N, C-alpha and C positions, 0 to 999 in steps of 0.2 A: 628741685628734687634733692631730698636729703641724702647725704652720703652714707655708705656702709660704716657701721661702728663695730669694733672688735668686742666691746662690752656686751652687746646684745647677743653676739654669737657665743661668747664665753658663758653667758647665763644659760643659754640653751644646752650647751655641752655639759655644763655642771649638772643640770637636771638629769640629763641622759646618763652621765657617769654615776650619779648618786642612785638612780633607779636600778642600776646593774649591781649594786651592793658590793663594790670593790673589785668586780671582774674587769673593769676598764680603768685605765690611768690617763689623766689629762695633764699635759705639760705645755706651758707657755714658753716659747723659744725666743720671743722678741722679734725685732725687725730684720728681715733678710731680703737680699736682692735675688729675685727669681725671674725666670723667663729669659727669652732671647734679648729683650731690651733692658734687662737688669732692673726692672721696676721694683720698688720697695713694697714688700708685703709684711704686715705684722702677722706672725705665724704661731700656730698652736699645733700640738700633736695629740692624738687620742687613739687608744687601741688596747687590745687585750694582751696579756702576757703570752709570749710565744706565738702570737698571731700576726695578721697583716694590719699594720697601723695606717692611719690617715694623717696627712699633713694638710692643714688648711691655712691659706694665706689670705689676709684681708687687705685690699687696697680701697681707695675711696669709691670707685665705681664698679669694681668686679672682685670676684672671689675665686681663688685657685684651690682645687682639691687634688691631692696626689694619693692614689691608692693602688697598691700592687703593680707599680710601674705605669699605671694609667694616669693621665692628667686631664681633669675636667675644669673648664673655665665657665663660671656663671657670671653673666653680665647683668647689671641693674637696668632692666628695660622699663620698669614701672616704679613700684614702691620698693625700697630697700628691704622691708620686712619679707617680701615675697622671695627675694634672693636668699636671705638668711634661713627662712623656713625650708627652702629647697635644699640648701646645704645641710641642714640638720637632718632632713629626711635621708639624704645620701649617706650621712654618717651612720644613722640608725640601720639602714638597709645593709650597709657594709659590716657593721658590728654583729648583726644577727644572722649573717650568712645568706642574705638575699641579693647580694651583689657579688660578682666574681669576675676576675680577669683571666682570659684564656690566652696563653702565650704559645705561639708556634715558633719552635727553636730548631736551629741547625748547627750542630757542633757547638752548643752553648750560646750561640748568638740569637737574639730575639729578632725574628723577621716580621712578625705581625702580632698585634694584640687586639683582642675583642673584649668589650665590656658587656656582660650579660646580667639581666635582672630576672629574678624569680617572680612570676606572676601566676597566682592560682596554681601553685605546685608545678609550673612548667617554666623552663628557662627560655628567655627571649633575648636575642642579640639587640643591643641598643646601638652600638656603633663598632666599626672596625678601622684600625689604623695600621699602616705599614703594608708591604708587598712581599709575597713569597719570591718573586723573580723566577727566572728560568731554573736556576739551581734548586731553589726551594720547591718549585713545582715538581721537578723530577724526584726530589727526595720524598715529597708527598705521595707521588705515584708508586715509588718503591717501598713505601712504608717506613722510611728512616727519619721522617720528620718528627721531632719530639713535641709533645703537647704537655704544657704545665698549667695547672689550675691554681690560681692564687685567690684565696678568700678565707672567710672565717666560719665555715660550715659547722653549725652547732657548737661552736666554741663558747659563745656567750648566749645563754638562753634569754628569750624575751621576758622582761619582767611583767608582773600581773597587769599593771596599768597600761601596758602597750600590747597586750595579747590580741586585741581586736584591730590594731593598726597593721597595715600591709601595703606594699607598693601597688599602685593602681594601674600602672601600665600606660600612663599618658605619653603620647608620642614624643613630646619635647623633653620630658623629664620623667621617665617611667618609675623612678624611685619615690616620687612624691606620694605621701600617705603612709610612709613606713615609720614615721616618728611621732613626736608629741603632738604636732598639729593634726595628724591623722587621727590620733586617739581622742583629741579634744572634740572632733566633729561628731563623735558618737554620743557626746554629752557626758558630764560627770555630775551625779547627784550630790549636792552640797548640803550637808547638815549644818544648821545654825546652832552650834553648841560651843563655840569659842575655839574650835580646833580647825585650822586652815592649813592643809598640806599642799604646798605649791608644786610638788612633784607631779601632780595630776594635770598640770596646765602648761601651755606653751609660754615661753618667755615674754612674748609681746602682750599676753593677757594679764601679766602679774600686777602691774600698776593699777589698772582699772579694777581688777578683781579685788585687791586689798581694800581699795576705797569703798567699793560697793559692799564688801563684807562688813566693814566697820559700820556703815550706815544701817545695814539690816540688823546687826547685833545691837546697836543703840536702840532701834525700834522695839526690840524684844527684851530689852534690859539685860543683855549679856555684856558685861563690862570687863571680864577677864578673858583675854585671848592668848592663844599659843599659835604662832605662825611658824610652820616648819619650812625652812628654805634650804636645808642641807649645809654641809661644811664646805667641801670643795675649795675653790680659790677665793671665795668670799664675794664674788661679783653680785650674786642674787641677794646676799645678806645686805650689802651696801645699798642696793636699790631699795630694799624694804625699809631699811633704817632711814634713808633720805626721805622717803615718803612719810614715815611715821613722825619724823622731826618737824615736818611742816603741817601735819594734820591738826586742826583745832580741837578735835575730840579726843586726842591722845593725851592722857595725863602723864604717863611714864612708860618707858620700855627698857628692857634689859635682855641680855643673852640668857639662855636657859641655864639652870644649875644642874646639880646631880639629880637624875631621874626626870629631868625636864627636856632632855635633848642636847644639853651642853651648848656649844656654839653653833650647832646645826638648827637651833630654833630660837625664836625671840618671844619673850613674855611681855604682853602689852596690857596696860590698865587704861580703860577708857573713862571719861567723865561725861555725865549727862549734859 
């Protein structure tokens, strides 16, 4: 089984960040020791200004997500791509206000947290951690238990390409379907006109998509291409350039100039 790779997660986070048109910031923090056993995780942070951020840590066989004081561990049970897609959907649901953490507090101390997911306009509890205890229970009966909601309700609007995506409410991971993978399942109509915008697709589709698009363009004598990968941290750009450098039908490629998307796009010339 292949291990989790930070590059694949970063590519997906870049696409999500770019689709939100500057409303979300992505920061790579490097390797940190997290958890009770001080396991090393390569970490990134993503979130809106003034809102609830997410911290994602990638280890070889599991992924750690921290959001609003809640920590969710995703283990690689099958293919690493499934774990990465689940993490990206978690991030999307949190960014667009479809995930929230409910904290029950007593005199400023958090006694219990609940993670809730919005499914079809109704909030459902996914899991609860912590205990009220006798003192907390008495405070609840007396109405003095504090309740704090942590989330990003309407802070970041869903971009056009993700409007049809939404959490599906699956028992094990109810947030699945909220991000790029969920949008891709509805299908994206692709015009063969030399313009390929990768923001409409999930990261794991990019390599095969670019190859197939080149082949179809060659069949239709479309030799000048513009591939839009966004600016971000450059992970997706490097993936595209690595593929183009090895493709036998690529005559040349360069970053876009003025009016072509600058370094957020790559201009490609194919040879028959």
